[in-house]
Every structure is written in structure tokens, then in C-alpha cells.
N, C-alpha and C positions, 0 to 999 in steps of 0.2 A: 504494500500500500504506500501511497505517496506521502501522506502526513505522518508525523511522529505519533506512534500509537499511544504514548503517554499523554500527549497533547489531546488526542481524541477523547481519552477517558478523563481528562482534566486533573491529572495527578503528576507528581514529580517522579523521575527515575529512581529516586531513593525511597519511594513508597514501599511499604511492606507488602507481602503477598496478600495478607488479609485486606489491606487498604485497596489493593488492585481489584480484588473480588467485590468489595463493597461498592467501589466506584462503578464497576461494570453492572452490577445488579441494579443500582439506582438508576443508571441510564437506560437499562433494558426495561425497567418498570415505566420510566417516563415516556419512552418511545414505543411502548407495546402497541401492536396493531389494534387492540380493542379500544384504545384511546382515540383512534382516528377513523372509526367506522363512519362511512358516509361523510367524510371530511375531505375537502379539496387538498389538504396537506398530507393525505394518506401515502401518496407516492414518495414524498420527501421523507416522511417518517420511516418508511421501509428502507430507503437508501441509508438513512442515518443509522438504523438498526443494523444493517449489514456492515457499515463502517465500524460500529461499536464491536460487533462480533469479531471482525477481522483484527481490530486493534488488540482485543483481549487475547486472542489466539497468538498474535505476534509476540506480545509481551511474555506469555508463558513459554513459547518456543525459545525466545532469547534467554530467558532465565534458566531453562533446562539445559541450554548449551553453555551457560555460564558467562553470558555476555550482555548483561543489561540489568542494572538495579540490584536488588537484594538477592539473597541466596535462593537456590532453586525451590520450587513449590513443593517438591516431594510427591508430586502426583505420579500415578502410573496410568498408562494409556488404557483405553477400553479395548475390548476384544478385537475391534476392527482397526485400531490405531487411529481413531477418529480425532476430532478436534478436542481442545482442552475443555470447551464448554460441555461436551458430552461426558467427559470424565467427571466433572462437577455434578452434572445432572444424574449420572449413575449413582453417585454417592448420596445425593439427596433422596433418590428413590429408595435406596437401601436403608436410609435413616427414616423413611416414611414421611419425608417432607414433600408430600405429593403436590400441594398447591404451588409451592415455590418451583419445583421441577417443571410443572406444567406451564407456569408463567414464562420460564426461559425457553421452553420448547415452542410455545406459541409465538414467541417473539422472533423466531427464526424466519427470515423471508421465505416465501413459498418455493422460489426457484433454488433455494439452498437445502431443501429438505431431502436428504439422501436416505439410504437404507438404515443407517444407524438412527437417524431421526425418527423414522417410522417405527423401528423396534422400541425405542424409548417411549414414544407416544403410546404405543400399544401396552407397554409395561405400566405406564401411569393409569391408563384406562382399566387395565386388569386389576390393579390395586383398588380402584374405585368400584369394582364389581361389574363393570360394563363389558361383559364378555363378547357380545356381538361386535361392538366397536373395536375392542382390542383385537379380535380375530381379523378384522379387516386390515388393521395397520400391520399386524404380524405377517399377514399374507402378502402385503405390498413389500415389506422388508425382504421376505423370502424371494419374491419375484425379482427384486433389484439386486440381491446378492445371494444367488441360489446355492453357493458353496459354503455359506456361513452356517455352521451347525448350531450355534447359539440361537440364531433367528428361527431355524427350523424346529428346534426343540421347543421354543416358546410357542410356535404355531401349533405343534402337535399337542402340547399340554392344554392350550386354550380350546382346541377342538375337542379334546377329551372332556374338559370342564363343561362345555356347552351341551355335550351329550348327556352327562351324568348329573349336572347341576353342582358339581364339585368346584372347589377353589383351591388353587395352590399358588404360592409365590413363585414367580418365574423370573428368569433372566438375571437380575442385577444383585441378588442376595445369596448366590451360591447355587450349587447343583441340586439334583434330586437323586433318589436312589434308583437302582436298576429296575425295580418294579414299576416306578413311575414312568420311566422312559419306555419300557416295553408296552405298558398299557396305552400310553399315548400313541406310540407308533402303530399298534394294532388297531386302535379306534380310528386314527386318521386314515390308515390304509383302507379300512372297511368303508369309510365315508367316501374316499376317492373312488374305490371300485364301484360303488353305487352310482357314481356320476360318470362311469365309463372310462376312468383313467387309473393311474397308479399313484403311489405316494410321491415319487420323484417328479412326475409331471405336474402334480398339484402345486408343488412349490416352485 
């Protein structure tokens, strides 16, 4: 990006990691798309939101490389090596900070919503008990990244949950046991066969 990322977030390079995150979240809240519904400034707000996201990611990358501001953030990347925002959102979901995670996800411009975004959005909806909506987002994540086993496992589990009315934590808080995986795979495979396909083609 052309502008200094610290300038975009309105902070100094000497800011702590926590100050960086606070500045990012405050700006994300300010320029959230919900604040500009049916507003002529909605396009400008979306551009600003993208600039904020890029600035935050740039700062985290610099700090992880040891070249900009305070010590590294200590973050570890998500399963897909996605953006730093996604790493924070994964942590929020695992800590059950669902509203905060959803706010940051919804602040991502529509053209920047990749497979990881759809997976995390599905995880948020699953935590809220909205299985049909979660299923749709997990399915999109599988379609965008068909080789990602984490996305496929989440899709299989929510498919099983929709059939049985059951609920399991998926994706961001750890794995499940072998029985969970087998049951999910068997159920998802049966559903796919009923629709004339197989498990692989469904994802």
C-alpha cells in the first residue's frame, strides 16, 4: 500500500501490539458497512475499510519479520496462512467473543471475502445455532478451497448436525474424535448420494 500503515491507523510506530489492535478495531467499528446502509458514502467507507485492513495486515507482517515498531505479536497463522485479521478472529471465536468476531468479518469488503472468510463466517453462525446459514458458508468455503480438510470437516459436521439436530463446536477450538469424523462423513456421503453425487463432488 502507498500510505504508511501506521498513519492509516492513526498511531505511532512505537505503539504496542495491543494499541495497534485497539486502533484497528475502533476504525473497523467506525467504518463498518452497517453504518452506511443506503448512504451515498457507502463506497468511500468500503474503500476506507479495505485500506484499514491492509494497513493492519502490513503492520503485523512487518513486526513478525522484525522490522517495524515493537516486538512481534506472537501470533500464529491460521490453517490457511491467511491474513492477521483472520488469526485474531479465530481467537475471538475460540474465546466465544462471537459478536466482536462477526463485526470484523462483516467489515471485510465483499470482493475480499475468500475461502477463509466464508469458513469463519460459517463458524460464527454455527456458534449462534444457525445451522442452515452456517452450512451455506461452509459449502462456499469448500467450493473455493476444495483441498482444505478443515473446511470440509466443518461442512461434514454441520451437515450431520442439520440431520440429527445435534450441535458440536467446529473449526476454531480444536478437533473432534474419530467417531465424530466418521459419523459426519457417513451422513454427508449419504446426503450427497441422495442428490446423485458423491462426497468429493459435493465439496
